[in-house]
LOVEXMI-64149 format. One record per residue (C-alpha): residue in one letter; y, z, x. Coordinates in steps of 0.001 Angstrom, whole numbers, plus 524288, in hexadecimal, padded with zeros to 5 digits. Last residue first. Example, Ala and Ser with C-alpha at 12.3 -4.5 7.8 and 13.67 -1.06 7.14 Angstrom:
2
S7FBDC81BE483566A7EE6C81E788300C
END
This chain:
248
R515DDBB3184678FP513D4BA5E346159H5086DBA4B6457D7R4FC41B9E1145CD0V4F5B3B93CB45494T4E946B8D4F4592FS4E413B837D44F61P4E976B77D6456E5T4E2BAB7B83463B7L4E9D8B73E746E60V4F44FB7E3C4700FV4EA48B88EE4725EA4E263B805347B8EP4EE99B7DE8483BEA4EF40B8C74486F3L4FC9EB92E4485FAT501D1B9B0D49150R4FED7B8FB649A5CD50D37B8E4349E2EA50D18B7FF8499D7L5065DB83AF48D2BA50FDCB8EC048A8ER51B40B85AA48DBAA5165EB7BAA483EAV51510B860D47960D522F8B8A8847C02S52827B7C8047C1BL52233B799A46ED9R5281FB85D04691BR51E9CB8E404618DN51B6DB8F334531CN50CC1B8FE1455BFR508D7B83D244E39R5150DB7CD44532AA5128AB7FA046180Y5042BB7C1F46050G50745B6F26459C1R5118FB6BD3463F5L507F8B6DBE46F1BA4FCE3B669946841T5059FB5AF746510F50A9BB5B1047313A4FCC8B5A4F4785CA4F996B4F3646F09D50516B474E4743BM50167B4A794825BS4F3ADB457747FD7L4E936B4FD147F34Q4DE69B54AA48822G4E03DB625D48271S4E342B696348F18V4E97EB5DBB495CAA4F20BB59EA48A44L4F52DB681E4873FV4FA2CB6AE1494FAG5018FB5E0549579K50818B60C748879A50C08B6E1748DC8Q5129BB67DF49992E519DCB5E36490C9I51E42B698F48847I52365B70FA49411V52B88B65474985CR530A4B636C48A74S5351BB7182489B2N53CD7B700349642L543DDB642B490BDA5477EB6B3348431T54CB8B76D348BC6Q5542BB6D7F49493L55ACBB67A8488B0Q55FE2B74B04840CE563EAB78A2491C3S56B52B6BDC4938EL572C6B6E61486FDL577A2B7B3D48C73E576BAB87D0484B1G58354B8DF347FCDQ57D83B949E473EER5852BB8BC946ACBF57FF4B7FFE4722AA57206B84CE470CER573D6B86734622EE57589B77CD460E8H56775B757E46463L56744B6AD146EA2I559C3B665146AE9G55BD7B687F45C66I5687BB60E045C5DT561C2B5605463C3A556ACB5600459D9T5603CB530E44EF4D56668B4804456BEA55927B421845A0FL554ABB42A144BE8G56160B3C324479BQ5602FB31D04521EA55266B2E9144DB2L556EEB2DF543F8DA56242B24EC4430BV558FFB1BFF44A89D54FCCB1C2B43EDDD55AC8B189A4357AA55F4AB0D7443E47S55175B083B43E2AL5497BB094244A8AE546D2AFC31450E9G5399FAF6994544AP5303FAF36A45F2FS52301AFA1945DD1H51D73B0676463EEG52A03B0DC54613BF5310BB184D46917L53BEFB219346500N54437B288F46F26L54CE5B346146CB6A556FEB360E47771G55D64B40F747F11I568F4B4A394803CT5742CB417147C10Q58155B484D47B45R58C78B4355472EFR5893CB4B36466A5L57B39B4F88468D7R5723FB448646C90L56408B40DA46CECP564D1B322846E9BV55C95B280C46770A5522CB1F7346DAEH54A90B148D4670DV53EC4B0E5E46D71S5365FB028646A94A529EBAFC7047013F52213B082F474B9G513F8B05DA478F2D51428B0E0D48556R5133AB021348E10A51E68AFBEE4865FA526A5B082048850E52412B07A5496F3A52874AF972497FFA534A2AFBC948FD4F53833B07D2497E2R53710B00654A4A0P53F33AF4DE49FFCW549EAAFC2E49879R55472AF22749505A54C9FAE62F49910A54126AEB09490F6Q54998AEC3B484CBA541DEAE27947C9BA53584AE9E048026I53B5BAF64247A6FD53CD9AF04C46CF9A5448DAF7A946282V54C97AFF1746C86L556BAB08744670DV55EC6B1047470CAP566BEB1A8446979T57334B1F1247036S57651B29FD479D1T57792B1FAD484A5T5703EB274948F25F56670B2D34485B6C56372B209847E76E5623FB192848B47V55853B22D6490ACC55037B226248439P5516BB138A4836BG54BA2B1158490F0E54DBCB136049F6DD54F23B1F384A824I5420DB1C0C4AEBED53CDBB29E84AD29L543E0B2C174A058Q53DFDB202149A26F53072B238D49F5AL53176B3151499DBE5347EB2BA948C76L528CAB228848D95L52035B2E3649119R5251AB361548586A522C7B2ACB47C2AQ514A7B29B1480AAE512D8B386547F67T51684B377747127S5210AB3D1A4683AS529D2B4033473ABA5324DB4BB84778CL53B01B50744829CV53B60B451848C32Q54605B47E549642L552E5B40E449897G55B8BB443F4A426G568E0B4A554A1C6R5676DB55124ABEBE56586B5F964A184D55ABCB578849B2BA55D01B4C47491C1L55399B4B3A4866CT5495DB4113482F8L541FCB3F194764AG53662B369D4730DA53153B2F7B46731A5253BB27AD463C2A52060B1CEA45AC8V52CFCB1A1E4537FD53070B164D4457EL537CBB22D2442D4L534B4B2F1A43B26E527CFB33BE440E7V52AA9B2F6044ED7C53834B357444E49Q532D3B421944899V52966B434945401V53462B417245DDAL53CEAB4BC545756T53210B55AE45553H52EB7B54BC463CDL53CCCB57C246728L53D57B635F45DFCD53064B68A346308A535D2B68E3470CDV5426EB6F2C46BF1D53B0AB7A714659CY543A6B81EC45C2AD549A5B8F5545A5AD55730B921D454FEV557E6B86B044BADL55BEAB787C44CCDT54E07B741844F83D54AFEB737744107A55482B68184403AL54A8EB5F8E4474EA53FF1B627E43D5BV54987B60CC43207F54DCAB53C1437A8A53FC7B4EED4383FR53C57B544C42AD6T547A7B4CE4424ADV543B5B405C42B86Q535B1B41F8426E6R539FCB447B418E5E54296B38624194FR53707B309041E7AD52E43B356E41387P537A0B3142408B8M53ED5B3C054012B
END
């Protein structure tokens, strides 16, 4: 089996692993954006989800630069991510500069950040769209039809994991599921800040340390982040790769 086929198989297996009793939604979302960068011809990826009021929030990004551009789109309510969510259809932009009249402020900000192309696919379950997966490139260029289909397939699989079909059988509300994911992301951003200051790291490096500690110790990403934010876990412990503490 060619390497790319193996990578695609591993990506779907990793996402399918979330469809069990106990999983970490924050880690799921990060896995999705990382897999997109590894499998597709893109430089960065980001993911947004709708909160209980219908507003979009940034939930995951492969780089801090992508996260900031996503936040900018949401702040000005302009750009392919916003359009993808509102129309529930893919928005494929091979050359952002050529679409400057369509999204003037977004195009200018993307150029400043070094992004020249963007492709957004919806996160949807049946007729409901809950967010968008956004893929950024440093150079102009189209994604092939196969790559667009792969991106949509990854997004659809992740959507099932996010919503977790069992929640519907237990009578939980969709908004509660999404709000849990949003709350986790807020805590993770706080923890990244703590580690970045303590270890004099970039936000990307801080997240790598946070996720590495959680995985080494078989703990949820959001639980480790909350412990850091609550100061019940010392940043130095997380920043020491050789330190392994077993969960209580």
